[in-house]
C-alpha angles and dihedrals in degrees: 000000000000120000116248114243116198114241100016100102118104105239099172092112092050091049091050091049092048091049090053091048092052092049090050092048093049093049091047091052092047092050092048092050092047090049092050091050090048092050091047091052092046091053095052 
């Protein structure tokens, strides 16, 4: 079995996935906040 050497693994795919997740989370939060503001204005 090969010895594990810290820092040699290719993590480009994980970084790309995490970037996509962050973008999705930010857009979801923005849409939710905009929806709440819209509903608050509609109720006034």
